[in-house]
Structure formats: C-alpha cells, structure tokens
C-alpha positions, -999 to +999 in steps of 0.1 A: +430-504+340+404-485+320+370-488+337+337-485+320+330-449+309+367-438+314+393-432+288+431-435+287+452-403+283+485-396+268+499-390+302+493-427+311+517-438+284+544-415+297+541-431+331+539-466+316+572-461+297+588-448+328+579-480+347+601-500+323+630-476+321+633-467+357+617-492+381+619-525+363+653-519+348+668-513+382+649-539+403+646-567+378+675-562+354+703-547+375+695-561+409+676-593+400+699-603+372+672-608+345+683-603+309+654-579+304+622-566+318+593-543+308+558-530+313+535-532+283+504-510+283+479-505+254+449-483+246+424-508+259+438-505+294+454-540+293+487-541+310+514-567+313+547-570+333+574-590+315+609-604+322+630-629+304+660-651+313+651-642+348+667-662+377+646-645+404+609-654+397+595-646+431+615-614+436+604-602+402+567-608+410+573-588+442+589-560+422+558-558+400+536-554+430+558-527+443+553-506+412+526-483+426+548-475+456+577-467+433+556-443+412+544-424+443+579-421+457+594-411+424+566-385+417+574-369+451+610-363+441+607-357+403+623-326+389+612-307+358+641-323+340+629-358+350+594-351+336+608-336+304+630-367+298+600-390+304+580-371+278+607-370+252+612-408+256+575-414+245+576-388+217+608-403+204+590-436+198+558-419+186+577-399+160+602-426+150+605-428+112+589-459+097+595-478+064+566-477+039+551-511+049+549-502+085+534-468+077+507-486+058+500-510+087+499-481+112+475-462+090+453-493+086+450-497+124+443-460+129+415-464+104+401-495+120+402-478+154+385-447+139+414-426+151+414-392+135+441-365+132+422-346+159+426-376+182+463-378+175+468-341+182+449-344+215+470-375+224+502-355+218+489-325+238+482-348+267+517-363+266+533-329+266+511-318+296+523-347+319+531-337+355+541-357+386+505-357+396+498-380+366+523-405+381+504-406+413+470-410+396+484-439+375+498-455+407+464-454+423+447-471+394+475-497+389+474-505+426+436-511+424+441-534+394+469-553+412+448-558+443+419-572+423+422-609+414+399-605+385+417-607+351+452-614+367+474-642+354+510-652+360+527-672+332+562-685+333+583-706+308+609-724+328+622-757+343+606-779+369+633-769+394+624-732+389+587-741+394+594-760+426+617-733+440+591-706+433+564-725+451+586-731+481+593-694+483+558-683+478+531-710+481+504-685+473+514-687+436+495-721+433+514-729+401+498-752+376+524-767+352+515-775+316+539-792+292+533-777+258+565-788+239+566-826+244+551-848+217+537-871+245+522-842+264+490-862+271+511-888+291+520-866+320+529-873+356+510-859+386+523-824+380+519-825+343+557-825+336+576-844+309+608-824+302+627-793+313+605-767+295+570-759+308+545-731+309+537-723+345+505-704+352+488-691+383 
C-alpha cells in the first residue's frame, strides 16, 4: 500500500488494528463462523487478510473486499470515544512489557531498520493524532490496492471438497490446487490432488 516516495504513518496502524477487531471479527468470526480472522499490516506497506478454521471461504473473501466500505461507514459515525479506544488498543501492544530476549530482538531490528528514538517518538505522536479522516484515507488506499491485480494472491489450506465448492460459488477464483503434504506429490491427478489437505492458490 505504500507507493514510491510515500511513507506509512502511525495513524495507518490504528486503522489496520481496527479492521481486525471491528470489521473482520464481526463479519468473519461471528457471522461467518471462522475460528479467527485478522488483518496484518507492516511498515513496508505489505498487507494480508487472514482467517482460520473458516467454513465460508467465498463469503470471507467478499468480506475482505468490503473492508474499504466498512472503514468509510465507520468513520462517518465514529465518536471521540471510538477513536480513543482504537488508539489505546495500538498503544497497549506498543508498550507491552517484553522479556529480556524479546527486548534484545526488538532492539536489533530497530538497529537494522535504522530506527532512532526520534522516529519512535514521531510514530507515537502520529498514533495519538489519529482522526476519522485517517480511516477514510486508509480506505481509499486499500481500495486502490484491492482493485489492482498486481501483487494479489489468495492461498487456502483445505480439502478438495472445499476447493470445488468455492469454485462453484465464485468461478473467478481460478483456484490451482497443489498437494504439499503427500510423499507421492509428484504423482498427481488432473487437479494435482492426492489427499484431503492442499494449498489452494489463485
């Protein structure tokens, strides 16, 4: 989501965390019946929607695509309290106490990334300045990324039946099934299937 010459801001991470706790939890976990769901977003601009033990593959993929619309709608009705809770959720993770080994690992990656104390102060300042307008801005950039086919991939671990059902519901998925767990994976049938566990990608 980060284009050339642009940089990600602390506000973006507040929005990203809210996608998991508000939109995906309700649409994919509560309504769809998945055991869990989330939105992963990192400093490079790479993003990933996830779910697991999910009985509603096609509906879940649709929920992912509906995320920009959710953000716009939620931003229009957000209260000051909603914004404050979203900010606190990110700061809670940012300031969580770490054991010594994890502190060392974190410091190492900060050093590798050339992240200074000034960078961290600026990041926190951006988090604290989050407003509903930042949710709208994020929605626009996410929508642009979702509409672009470049760099998009769908990967599913599931059964042959789940694969077939998903393709029937949405032929545009064009799923390619790859068996990665069977010892005789090289001896596949016409769909590349040997057992009940496959990696399905589109």
